[in-house]
N, CA, C and O atoms as a GROMACS GRO file, in nm:
protein
  556
    1MET      N    1   0.083  -0.117   0.000
    1MET     CA    2   0.000   0.000   0.000
    1MET      C    3   0.088   0.123   0.000
    1MET      O    4   0.197   0.128   0.057
    2HIS      N    5   0.035   0.222  -0.066
    2HIS     CA    6   0.105   0.349  -0.068
    2HIS      C    7   0.068   0.427   0.057
    2HIS      O    8  -0.026   0.390   0.128
    3GLY      N    9   0.142   0.536   0.085
    3GLY     CA   10   0.118   0.619   0.203
    3GLY      C   11  -0.019   0.683   0.202
    3GLY      O   12  -0.084   0.692   0.306
    4ALA      N   13  -0.066   0.728   0.083
    4ALA     CA   14  -0.197   0.794   0.074
    4ALA      C   15  -0.309   0.695   0.099
    4ALA      O   16  -0.408   0.728   0.165
    5ASP      N   17  -0.295   0.571   0.048
    5ASP     CA   18  -0.397   0.469   0.071
    5ASP      C   19  -0.404   0.433   0.219
    5ASP      O   20  -0.513   0.409   0.271
    6LEU      N   21  -0.289   0.429   0.285
    6LEU     CA   22  -0.284   0.396   0.426
    6LEU      C   23  -0.355   0.504   0.509
    6LEU      O   24  -0.426   0.474   0.604
    7ASP      N   25  -0.334   0.632   0.470
    7ASP     CA   26  -0.400   0.742   0.541
    7ASP      C   27  -0.552   0.735   0.526
    7ASP      O   28  -0.625   0.762   0.621
    8LYS      N   29  -0.599   0.699   0.404
    8LYS     CA   30  -0.744   0.689   0.381
    8LYS      C   31  -0.805   0.578   0.464
    8LYS      O   32  -0.914   0.596   0.519
    9SER      N   33  -0.739   0.466   0.475
    9SER     CA   34  -0.795   0.356   0.553
    9SER      C   35  -0.800   0.391   0.700
    9SER      O   36  -0.893   0.351   0.770
   10LYS      N   37  -0.701   0.466   0.749
   10LYS     CA   38  -0.703   0.509   0.889
   10LYS      C   39  -0.813   0.613   0.912
   10LYS      O   40  -0.874   0.617   1.019
   11ALA      N   41  -0.840   0.696   0.811
   11ALA     CA   42  -0.943   0.799   0.825
   11ALA      C   43  -1.081   0.736   0.837
   11ALA      O   44  -1.169   0.793   0.902
   12ASN      N   45  -1.101   0.620   0.776
   12ASN     CA   46  -1.231   0.553   0.782
   12ASN      C   47  -1.251   0.477   0.912
   12ASN      O   48  -1.364   0.442   0.946
   13GLU      N   49  -1.144   0.450   0.984
   13GLU     CA   50  -1.154   0.378   1.110
   13GLU      C   51  -1.205   0.472   1.219
   13GLU      O   52  -1.171   0.590   1.221
   14VAL      N   53  -1.286   0.418   1.309
   14VAL     CA   54  -1.338   0.497   1.420
   14VAL      C   55  -1.271   0.447   1.547
   14VAL      O   56  -1.264   0.327   1.573
   15ASP      N   57  -1.222   0.542   1.623
   15ASP     CA   58  -1.156   0.509   1.749
   15ASP      C   59  -1.260   0.448   1.843
   15ASP      O   60  -1.366   0.506   1.862
   16PRO      N   61  -1.232   0.334   1.903
   16PRO     CA   62  -1.327   0.270   1.995
   16PRO      C   63  -1.367   0.361   2.111
   16PRO      O   64  -1.478   0.351   2.164
   17ARG      N   65  -1.276   0.450   2.151
   17ARG     CA   66  -1.310   0.544   2.259
   17ARG      C   67  -1.420   0.640   2.214
   17ARG      O   68  -1.507   0.677   2.293
   18ASP      N   69  -1.416   0.679   2.085
   18ASP     CA   70  -1.520   0.767   2.032
   18ASP      C   71  -1.655   0.695   2.030
   18ASP      O   72  -1.759   0.755   2.059
   19VAL      N   73  -1.653   0.567   1.994
   19VAL     CA   74  -1.776   0.488   1.991
   19VAL      C   75  -1.835   0.480   2.132
   19VAL      O   76  -1.956   0.499   2.150
   20ALA      N   77  -1.751   0.453   2.231
   20ALA     CA   78  -1.798   0.444   2.369
   20ALA      C   79  -1.851   0.579   2.417
   20ALA      O   80  -1.953   0.585   2.486
   21LEU      N   81  -1.782   0.686   2.380
   21LEU     CA   82  -1.825   0.819   2.421
   21LEU      C   83  -1.960   0.855   2.357
   21LEU      O   84  -2.046   0.913   2.423
   22MET      N   85  -1.978   0.822   2.230
   22MET     CA   86  -2.105   0.849   2.163
   22MET      C   87  -2.219   0.766   2.223
   22MET      O   88  -2.332   0.812   2.236
   23LYS      N   89  -2.187   0.642   2.259
   23LYS     CA   90  -2.288   0.556   2.322
   23LYS      C   91  -2.331   0.615   2.456
   23LYS      O   92  -2.450   0.618   2.489
   24LEU      N   93  -2.233   0.661   2.535
   24LEU     CA   94  -2.263   0.724   2.663
   24LEU      C   95  -2.348   0.850   2.642
   24LEU      O   96  -2.444   0.874   2.715
   25HIS      N   97  -2.312   0.930   2.543
   25HIS     CA   98  -2.389   1.051   2.511
   25HIS      C   99  -2.533   1.016   2.478
   25HIS      O  100  -2.626   1.080   2.528
   26ASP      N  101  -2.553   0.916   2.393
   26ASP     CA  102  -2.688   0.877   2.353
   26ASP      C  103  -2.770   0.828   2.473
   26ASP      O  104  -2.888   0.859   2.484
   27LEU      N  105  -2.706   0.752   2.562
   27LEU     CA  106  -2.776   0.704   2.682
   27LEU      C  107  -2.817   0.820   2.772
   27LEU      O  108  -2.930   0.825   2.822
   28LEU      N  109  -2.725   0.915   2.793
   28LEU     CA  110  -2.756   1.029   2.879
   28LEU      C  111  -2.862   1.119   2.815
   28LEU      O  112  -2.952   1.167   2.884
   29ALA      N  113  -2.852   1.141   2.686
   29ALA     CA  114  -2.951   1.224   2.616
   29ALA      C  115  -3.089   1.158   2.622
   29ALA      O  116  -3.189   1.226   2.641
   30GLY      N  117  -3.094   1.028   2.607
   30GLY     CA  118  -3.221   0.955   2.614
   30GLY      C  119  -3.281   0.960   2.753
   30GLY      O  120  -3.403   0.965   2.769
   31ARG      N  121  -3.195   0.957   2.855
   31ARG     CA  122  -3.242   0.961   2.992
   31ARG      C  123  -3.304   1.096   3.026
   31ARG      O  124  -3.401   1.103   3.102
   32ASN      N  125  -3.249   1.203   2.970
   32ASN     CA  126  -3.298   1.338   3.000
   32ASN      C  127  -3.402   1.387   2.900
   32ASN      O  128  -3.460   1.494   2.917
   33ALA      N  129  -3.426   1.310   2.796
   33ALA     CA  130  -3.522   1.352   2.693
   33ALA      C  131  -3.664   1.344   2.748
   33ALA      O  132  -3.695   1.256   2.829
   34PRO      N  133  -3.751   1.434   2.704
   34PRO     CA  134  -3.890   1.426   2.750
   34PRO      C  135  -3.956   1.299   2.699
   34PRO      O  136  -3.933   1.256   2.586
   35LYS      N  137  -4.036   1.241   2.782
   35LYS     CA  138  -4.108   1.120   2.744
   35LYS      C  139  -4.215   1.156   2.641
   35LYS      O  140  -4.272   1.265   2.647
   36PRO      N  141  -4.243   1.067   2.548
   36PRO     CA  142  -4.348   1.096   2.449
   36PRO      C  143  -4.481   1.124   2.520
   36PRO      O  144  -4.523   1.049   2.608
   37GLY      N  145  -4.545   1.232   2.481
   37GLY     CA  146  -4.672   1.269   2.542
   37GLY      C  147  -4.659   1.354   2.666
   37GLY      O  148  -4.760   1.399   2.720
   38SER      N  149  -4.536   1.378   2.714
   38SER     CA  150  -4.519   1.461   2.832
   38SER      C  151  -4.535   1.608   2.795
   38SER      O  152  -4.529   1.644   2.677
   39PHE      N  153  -4.556   1.691   2.894
   39PHE     CA  154  -4.582   1.833   2.869
   39PHE      C  155  -4.466   1.900   2.797
   39PHE      O  156  -4.488   1.979   2.706
   40THR      N  157  -4.344   1.868   2.836
   40THR     CA  158  -4.229   1.934   2.773
   40THR      C  159  -4.210   1.892   2.629
   40THR      O  160  -4.139   1.959   2.554
   41ALA      N  161  -4.271   1.782   2.588
   41ALA     CA  162  -4.259   1.738   2.449
   41ALA      C  163  -4.362   1.807   2.358
   41ALA      O  164  -4.357   1.791   2.236
   42LEU      N  165  -4.454   1.884   2.417
   42LEU     CA  166  -4.559   1.948   2.338
   42LEU      C  167  -4.506   2.073   2.268
   42LEU      O  168  -4.421   2.144   2.323
   43ASP      N  169  -4.556   2.101   2.147
   43ASP     CA  170  -4.521   2.226   2.080
   43ASP      C  171  -4.613   2.337   2.131
   43ASP      O  172  -4.702   2.311   2.212
   44GLN      N  173  -4.593   2.460   2.084
   44GLN     CA  174  -4.669   2.575   2.136
   44GLN      C  175  -4.820   2.559   2.118
   44GLN      O  176  -4.897   2.589   2.210
   45ASP      N  177  -4.864   2.512   2.002
   45ASP     CA  178  -5.008   2.494   1.980
   45ASP      C  179  -5.066   2.389   2.073
   45ASP      O  180  -5.177   2.406   2.125
   46GLN      N  181  -4.992   2.281   2.095
   46GLN     CA  182  -5.040   2.176   2.184
   46GLN      C  183  -5.046   2.226   2.328
   46GLN      O  184  -5.138   2.192   2.402
   47LYS      N  185  -4.947   2.308   2.369
   47LYS     CA  186  -4.949   2.364   2.504
   47LYS      C  187  -5.067   2.459   2.520
   47LYS      O  188  -5.132   2.459   2.625
   48ARG      N  189  -5.096   2.540   2.419
   48ARG     CA  190  -5.210   2.632   2.423
   48ARG      C  191  -5.340   2.553   2.440
   48ARG      O  192  -5.425   2.590   2.521
   49GLU      N  193  -5.353   2.445   2.364
   49GLU     CA  194  -5.472   2.359   2.374
   49GLU      C  195  -5.480   2.294   2.512
   49GLU      O  196  -5.589   2.283   2.569
   50TYR      N  197  -5.366   2.249   2.565
   50TYR     CA  198  -5.361   2.188   2.698
   50TYR      C  199  -5.414   2.287   2.802
   50TYR      O  200  -5.497   2.251   2.886
   51PHE      N  201  -5.365   2.412   2.798
   51PHE     CA  202  -5.408   2.512   2.895
   51PHE      C  203  -5.555   2.549   2.876
   51PHE      O  204  -5.625   2.574   2.974
   52ARG      N  205  -5.602   2.553   2.751
   52ARG     CA  206  -5.743   2.583   2.725
   52ARG      C  207  -5.832   2.476   2.789
   52ARG      O  208  -5.930   2.508   2.857
   53LEU      N  209  -5.796   2.350   2.768
   53LEU     CA  210  -5.873   2.241   2.827
   53LEU      C  211  -5.862   2.241   2.978
   53LEU      O  212  -5.960   2.212   3.048
   54SER      N  213  -5.746   2.274   3.029
   54SER     CA  214  -5.725   2.279   3.173
   54SER      C  215  -5.813   2.386   3.238
   54SER      O  216  -5.875   2.362   3.342
   55ARG      N  217  -5.819   2.504   3.176
   55ARG     CA  218  -5.905   2.611   3.230
   55ARG      C  219  -6.051   2.568   3.224
   55ARG      O  220  -6.127   2.595   3.318
   56ARG      N  221  -6.092   2.503   3.116
   56ARG     CA  222  -6.231   2.459   3.103
   56ARG      C  223  -6.264   2.356   3.211
   56ARG      O  224  -6.370   2.363   3.274
   57ARG      N  225  -6.174   2.259   3.232
   57ARG     CA  226  -6.198   2.159   3.337
   57ARG      C  227  -6.205   2.225   3.475
   57ARG      O  228  -6.287   2.187   3.559
   58SER      N  229  -6.119   2.323   3.496
   58SER     CA  230  -6.119   2.393   3.624
   58SER      C  231  -6.251   2.466   3.646
   58SER      O  232  -6.308   2.460   3.755
   59ARG      N  233  -6.300   2.535   3.542
   59ARG     CA  234  -6.429   2.605   3.553
   59ARG      C  235  -6.542   2.506   3.578
   59ARG      O  236  -6.632   2.533   3.658
   60GLU      N  237  -6.539   2.391   3.509
   60GLU     CA  238  -6.643   2.291   3.528
   60GLU      C  239  -6.641   2.238   3.671
   60GLU      O  240  -6.746   2.215   3.731
   61LYS      N  241  -6.522   2.220   3.724
   61LYS     CA  242  -6.509   2.171   3.862
   61LYS      C  243  -6.565   2.275   3.960
   61LYS      O  244  -6.633   2.239   4.056
   62VAL      N  245  -6.537   2.402   3.935
   62VAL     CA  246  -6.589   2.508   4.020
   62VAL      C  247  -6.741   2.512   4.012
   62VAL      O  248  -6.809   2.528   4.113
   63ARG      N  249  -6.795   2.498   3.890
   63ARG     CA  250  -6.941   2.499   3.873
   63ARG      C  251  -7.008   2.382   3.945
   63ARG      O  252  -7.118   2.396   3.999
   64ALA      N  253  -6.941   2.268   3.947
   64ALA     CA  254  -6.998   2.148   4.008
   64ALA      C  255  -6.987   2.150   4.160
   64ALA      O  256  -7.060   2.077   4.229
   65ALA      N  257  -6.899   2.232   4.214
   65ALA     CA  258  -6.878   2.236   4.358
   65ALA      C  259  -6.996   2.304   4.427
   65ALA      O  260  -7.066   2.386   4.368
   66ALA      N  261  -7.016   2.268   4.554
   66ALA     CA  262  -7.124   2.328   4.632
   66ALA      C  263  -7.099   2.477   4.654
   66ALA      O  264  -7.192   2.556   4.657
   67SER      N  265  -6.973   2.514   4.669
   67SER     CA  266  -6.938   2.655   4.684
   67SER      C  267  -6.809   2.681   4.607
   67SER      O  268  -6.729   2.590   4.585
   68VAL      N  269  -6.791   2.804   4.568
   68VAL     CA  270  -6.674   2.843   4.489
   68VAL      C  271  -6.562   2.881   4.585
   68VAL      O  272  -6.582   2.962   4.675
   69PRO      N  273  -6.443   2.823   4.566
   69PRO     CA  274  -6.331   2.862   4.653
   69PRO      C  275  -6.294   3.009   4.629
   69PRO      O  276  -6.302   3.058   4.517
   70ALA      N  277  -6.254   3.077   4.734
   70ALA     CA  278  -6.224   3.220   4.726
   70ALA      C  279  -6.079   3.243   4.682
   70ALA      O  280  -6.000   3.302   4.755
   71THR      N  281  -6.047   3.195   4.562
   71THR     CA  282  -5.914   3.220   4.507
   71THR      C  283  -5.914   3.355   4.437
   71THR      O  284  -6.020   3.409   4.404
   72ALA      N  285  -5.795   3.409   4.413
   72ALA     CA  286  -5.785   3.538   4.344
   72ALA      C  287  -5.850   3.530   4.206
   72ALA      O  288  -5.918   3.623   4.164
   73ALA      N  289  -5.828   3.420   4.137
   73ALA     CA  290  -5.886   3.404   4.002
   73ALA      C  291  -6.039   3.402   4.009
   73ALA      O  292  -6.105   3.465   3.926
   74ASN      N  293  -6.096   3.331   4.107
   74ASN     CA  294  -6.242   3.325   4.118
   74ASN      C  295  -6.302   3.459   4.161
   74ASN      O  296  -6.410   3.496   4.116
   75ILE      N  297  -6.232   3.531   4.248
   75ILE     CA  298  -6.280   3.663   4.289
   75ILE      C  299  -6.279   3.758   4.170
   75ILE      O  300  -6.376   3.830   4.148
   76ASN      N  301  -6.170   3.758   4.094
   76ASN     CA  302  -6.163   3.842   3.974
   76ASN      C  303  -6.273   3.806   3.875
   76ASN      O  304  -6.334   3.894   3.814
   77GLN      N  305  -6.297   3.677   3.858
   77GLN     CA  306  -6.400   3.633   3.763
   77GLN      C  307  -6.539   3.672   3.812
   77GLN      O  308  -6.623   3.711   3.732
   78ALA      N  309  -6.563   3.662   3.943
   78ALA     CA  310  -6.693   3.701   3.997
   78ALA      C  311  -6.717   3.851   3.976
   78ALA      O  312  -6.828   3.892   3.942
   79LEU      N  313  -6.614   3.931   3.997
   79LEU     CA  314  -6.628   4.076   3.974
   79LEU      C  315  -6.650   4.106   3.826
   79LEU      O  316  -6.729   4.194   3.791
   80ALA      N  317  -6.582   4.032   3.740
   80ALA     CA  318  -6.602   4.049   3.596
   80ALA      C  319  -6.744   4.009   3.557
   80ALA      O  320  -6.808   4.077   3.476
   81ASP      N  321  -6.794   3.901   3.616
   81ASP     CA  322  -6.932   3.858   3.589
   81ASP      C  323  -7.031   3.966   3.632
   81ASP      O  324  -7.127   3.997   3.560
   82ALA      N  325  -7.007   4.024   3.751
   82ALA     CA  326  -7.097   4.128   3.802
   82ALA      C  327  -7.096   4.250   3.709
   82ALA      O  328  -7.201   4.304   3.675
   83ALA      N  329  -6.977   4.292   3.668
   83ALA     CA  330  -6.966   4.408   3.578
   83ALA      C  331  -7.034   4.379   3.445
   83ALA      O  332  -7.100   4.466   3.388
   84LEU      N  333  -7.018   4.259   3.397
   84LEU     CA  334  -7.080   4.220   3.270
   84LEU      C  335  -7.232   4.224   3.280
   84LEU      O  336  -7.300   4.274   3.189
   85MET      N  337  -7.287   4.174   3.390
   85MET     CA  338  -7.432   4.175   3.408
   85MET      C  339  -7.485   4.317   3.427
   85MET      O  340  -7.593   4.350   3.377
   86ILE      N  341  -7.411   4.400   3.498
   86ILE     CA  342  -7.451   4.540   3.517
   86ILE      C  343  -7.454   4.610   3.382
   86ILE      O  344  -7.549   4.683   3.351
   87LEU      N  345  -7.351   4.589   3.302
   87LEU     CA  346  -7.343   4.652   3.171
   87LEU      C  347  -7.453   4.601   3.078
   87LEU      O  348  -7.514   4.679   3.005
   88ALA      N  349  -7.478   4.472   3.081
   88ALA     CA  350  -7.577   4.411   2.991
   88ALA      C  351  -7.719   4.457   3.023
   88ALA      O  352  -7.802   4.472   2.932
   89THR      N  353  -7.748   4.481   3.150
   89THR     CA  354  -7.884   4.517   3.190
   89THR      C  355  -7.903   4.667   3.207
   89THR      O  356  -8.016   4.714   3.224
   90GLY      N  357  -7.794   4.742   3.203
   90GLY     CA  358  -7.804   4.887   3.225
   90GLY      C  359  -7.838   4.920   3.369
   90GLY      O  360  -7.892   5.027   3.397
   91ALA      N  361  -7.805   4.830   3.459
   91ALA     CA  362  -7.834   4.850   3.602
   91ALA      C  363  -7.751   4.966   3.656
   91ALA      O  364  -7.656   5.011   3.592
   92PRO      N  365  -7.787   5.015   3.776
   92PRO     CA  366  -7.706   5.122   3.836
   92PRO      C  367  -7.559   5.078   3.843
   92PRO      O  368  -7.528   4.966   3.884
   93GLY      N  369  -7.472   5.166   3.802
   93GLY     CA  370  -7.329   5.135   3.798
   93GLY      C  371  -7.279   5.108   3.657
   93GLY      O  372  -7.158   5.097   3.635
   94ALA      N  373  -7.370   5.098   3.560
   94ALA     CA  374  -7.330   5.071   3.421
   94ALA      C  375  -7.241   5.183   3.367
   94ALA      O  376  -7.148   5.158   3.291
   95ASP      N  377  -7.271   5.308   3.408
   95ASP     CA  378  -7.187   5.420   3.363
   95ASP      C  379  -7.044   5.405   3.413
   95ASP      O  380  -6.948   5.433   3.341
   96GLN      N  381  -7.030   5.360   3.536
   96GLN     CA  382  -6.896   5.341   3.593
   96GLN      C  383  -6.822   5.229   3.519
   96GLN      O  384  -6.703   5.241   3.493
   97VAL      N  385  -6.891   5.121   3.486
   97VAL     CA  386  -6.830   5.010   3.410
   97VAL      C  387  -6.784   5.062   3.274
   97VAL      O  388  -6.675   5.029   3.228
   98ARG      N  389  -6.868   5.143   3.209
   98ARG     CA  390  -6.830   5.202   3.080
   98ARG      C  391  -6.704   5.288   3.094
   98ARG      O  392  -6.614   5.281   3.010
   99LYS      N  393  -6.698   5.370   3.200
   99LYS     CA  394  -6.581   5.456   3.223
   99LYS      C  395  -6.455   5.372   3.242
   99LYS      O  396  -6.348   5.407   3.190
  100VAL      N  397  -6.467   5.263   3.315
  100VAL     CA  398  -6.352   5.175   3.335
  100VAL      C  399  -6.306   5.118   3.202
  100VAL      O  400  -6.186   5.117   3.172
  101LEU      N  401  -6.400   5.070   3.121
  101LEU     CA  402  -6.364   5.017   2.989
  101LEU      C  403  -6.300   5.124   2.902
  101LEU      O  404  -6.202   5.097   2.832
  102GLU      N  405  -6.355   5.247   2.906
  102GLU     CA  406  -6.298   5.356   2.827
  102GLU      C  407  -6.157   5.390   2.873
  102GLU      O  408  -6.071   5.422   2.791
  103THR      N  409  -6.132   5.382   3.002
  103THR     CA  410  -5.998   5.410   3.055
  103THR      C  411  -5.899   5.302   3.014
  103THR      O  412  -5.788   5.332   2.969
  104ILE      N  413  -5.940   5.178   3.030
  104ILE     CA  414  -5.850   5.066   2.998
  104ILE      C  415  -5.822   5.060   2.849
  104ILE      O  416  -5.708   5.033   2.808
  105PHE      N  417  -5.923   5.084   2.768
  105PHE     CA  418  -5.908   5.074   2.622
  105PHE      C  419  -5.908   5.213   2.558
  105PHE      O  420  -5.972   5.233   2.455
  106ALA      N  421  -5.837   5.307   2.617
  106ALA     CA  422  -5.835   5.446   2.569
  106ALA      C  423  -5.785   5.455   2.425
  106ALA      O  424  -5.832   5.540   2.349
  107ASP      N  425  -5.693   5.370   2.386
  107ASP     CA  426  -5.637   5.374   2.250
  107ASP      C  427  -5.726   5.303   2.149
  107ASP      O  428  -5.702   5.310   2.029
  108ARG      N  429  -5.829   5.234   2.196
  108ARG     CA  430  -5.917   5.158   2.106
  108ARG      C  431  -6.061   5.198   2.136
  108ARG      O  432  -6.131   5.131   2.212
  109ALA      N  433  -6.102   5.307   2.076
  109ALA     CA  434  -6.230   5.370   2.108
  109ALA      C  435  -6.352   5.279   2.091
  109ALA      O  436  -6.450   5.296   2.164
  110GLY      N  437  -6.350   5.186   1.999
  110GLY     CA  438  -6.467   5.102   1.973
  110GLY      C  439  -6.486   4.988   2.070
  110GLY      O  440  -6.592   4.926   2.071
  111VAL      N  441  -6.386   4.958   2.150
  111VAL     CA  442  -6.394   4.841   2.238
  111VAL      C  443  -6.505   4.853   2.342
  111VAL      O  444  -6.583   4.758   2.356
  112PRO      N  445  -6.517   4.964   2.416
  112PRO     CA  446  -6.624   4.969   2.518
  112PRO      C  447  -6.764   4.948   2.460
  112PRO      O  448  -6.844   4.875   2.517
  113LEU      N  449  -6.793   5.012   2.348
  113LEU     CA  450  -6.924   4.995   2.285
  113LEU      C  451  -6.943   4.851   2.237
  113LEU      O  452  -7.052   4.794   2.250
  114SER      N  453  -6.838   4.794   2.181
  114SER     CA  454  -6.844   4.656   2.134
  114SER      C  455  -6.870   4.559   2.250
  114SER      O  456  -6.950   4.467   2.238
  115VAL      N  457  -6.803   4.582   2.362
  115VAL     CA  458  -6.822   4.497   2.480
  115VAL      C  459  -6.966   4.508   2.529
  115VAL      O  460  -7.030   4.407   2.560
  116GLU      N  461  -7.017   4.630   2.537
  116GLU     CA  462  -7.155   4.650   2.584
  116GLU      C  463  -7.254   4.584   2.490
  116GLU      O  464  -7.349   4.519   2.535
  117THR      N  465  -7.234   4.599   2.360
  117THR     CA  466  -7.324   4.538   2.262
  117THR      C  467  -7.322   4.386   2.274
  117THR      O  468  -7.427   4.322   2.274
  118LYS      N  469  -7.203   4.329   2.285
  118LYS     CA  470  -7.192   4.183   2.299
  118LYS      C  471  -7.256   4.136   2.429
  118LYS      O  472  -7.320   4.030   2.432
  119ALA      N  473  -7.240   4.212   2.536
  119ALA     CA  474  -7.300   4.176   2.665
  119ALA      C  475  -7.452   4.176   2.654
  119ALA      O  476  -7.518   4.085   2.704
  120LYS      N  477  -7.508   4.278   2.590
  120LYS     CA  478  -7.654   4.287   2.577
  120LYS      C  479  -7.711   4.178   2.488
  120LYS      O  480  -7.823   4.133   2.509
  121ARG      N  481  -7.635   4.135   2.388
  121ARG     CA  482  -7.681   4.030   2.297
  121ARG      C  483  -7.655   3.889   2.352
  121ARG      O  484  -7.698   3.790   2.292
  122GLY      N  485  -7.586   3.881   2.464
  122GLY     CA  486  -7.556   3.750   2.522
  122GLY      C  487  -7.434   3.683   2.461
  122GLY      O  488  -7.412   3.564   2.483
  123LYS      N  489  -7.355   3.758   2.386
  123LYS     CA  490  -7.234   3.701   2.326
  123LYS      C  491  -7.123   3.688   2.429
  123LYS      O  492  -7.037   3.601   2.418
  124LEU      N  493  -7.124   3.775   2.529
  124LEU     CA  494  -7.032   3.765   2.643
  124LEU      C  495  -7.114   3.716   2.761
  124LEU      O  496  -7.210   3.782   2.802
  125LYS      N  497  -7.078   3.602   2.815
  125LYS     CA  498  -7.158   3.542   2.921
  125LYS      C  499  -7.078   3.531   3.050
  125LYS      O  500  -6.957   3.506   3.046
  126PRO      N  501  -7.144   3.548   3.163
  126PRO     CA  502  -7.076   3.528   3.291
  126PRO      C  503  -7.028   3.383   3.302
  126PRO      O  504  -7.093   3.291   3.253
  127LYS      N  505  -6.914   3.364   3.366
  127LYS     CA  506  -6.858   3.230   3.376
  127LYS      C  507  -6.889   3.162   3.508
  127LYS      O  508  -6.903   3.039   3.512
  128LEU      N  509  -6.900   3.237   3.616
  128LEU     CA  510  -6.921   3.174   3.747
  128LEU      C  511  -7.062   3.190   3.801
  128LEU      O  512  -7.100   3.117   3.893
  129ILE      N  513  -7.139   3.281   3.750
  129ILE     CA  514  -7.269   3.312   3.810
  129ILE      C  515  -7.361   3.191   3.813
  129ILE      O  516  -7.450   3.184   3.899
  130ALA      N  517  -7.343   3.097   3.723
  130ALA     CA  518  -7.426   2.976   3.722
  130ALA      C  519  -7.404   2.894   3.848
  130ALA      O  520  -7.488   2.811   3.882
  131THR      N  521  -7.292   2.915   3.919
  131THR     CA  522  -7.263   2.838   4.039
  131THR      C  523  -7.320   2.902   4.164
  131THR      O  524  -7.315   2.844   4.272
  132SER      N  525  -7.376   3.022   4.150
  132SER     CA  526  -7.429   3.092   4.266
  132SER      C  527  -7.539   3.009   4.330
  132SER      O  528  -7.633   2.969   4.262
  133PRO      N  529  -7.531   2.982   4.462
  133PRO     CA  530  -7.631   2.898   4.528
  133PRO      C  531  -7.768   2.964   4.536
  133PRO      O  532  -7.869   2.894   4.538
  134ALA      N  533  -7.774   3.096   4.540
  134ALA     CA  534  -7.903   3.165   4.550
  134ALA      C  535  -7.915   3.262   4.433
  134ALA      O  536  -7.815   3.317   4.388
  135PRO      N  537  -8.037   3.283   4.384
  135PRO     CA  538  -8.053   3.380   4.275
  135PRO      C  539  -8.017   3.520   4.322
  135PRO      O  540  -8.031   3.553   4.439
  136LEU      N  541  -7.970   3.600   4.228
  136LEU     CA  542  -7.933   3.737   4.261
  136LEU      C  543  -8.058   3.820   4.286
  136LEU      O  544  -8.156   3.811   4.212
  137ALA      N  545  -8.054   3.899   4.390
  137ALA     CA  546  -8.167   3.986   4.421
  137ALA      C  547  -8.144   4.120   4.354
  137ALA      O  548  -8.033   4.173   4.356
  138ARG      N  549  -8.247   4.175   4.294
  138ARG     CA  550  -8.236   4.308   4.231
  138ARG      C  551  -8.269   4.412   4.336
  138ARG      O  552  -8.361   4.397   4.416
  139SER      N  553  -8.191   4.518   4.333
  139SER     CA  554  -8.217   4.625   4.430
  139SER      C  555  -8.288   4.741   4.366
  139SER      O  556  -8.317   4.840   4.433
   0.00000   0.00000   0.00000
């Protein structure tokens, strides 16, 4: 064999230490890889869908419960439901709800009117009020 042929044959050989190192790498990578179907293996759309379903299940659980737990999320939702019902019915306080919407959406002038219209048509619905143990009394 010539010198060049000898160099080519050595170039095609793989050092056994490299093989062992690659095998170790593959084992470690496999051990730390997310399991199929695990949350970390989900792409952005799948995670969005996961959270959407999770929120829906959580709301259903709250609706099915005898009483609603006083979490920050439930308190915020109850206040949002109340504001929505006040706006939809034109009850006392509707002007204040409109002012709040106008303040929050100052850069988007059509939003407050759109919200009120959707509320009156039933397109925006309260999420927790169905769980209320007693009907709301009108004052």
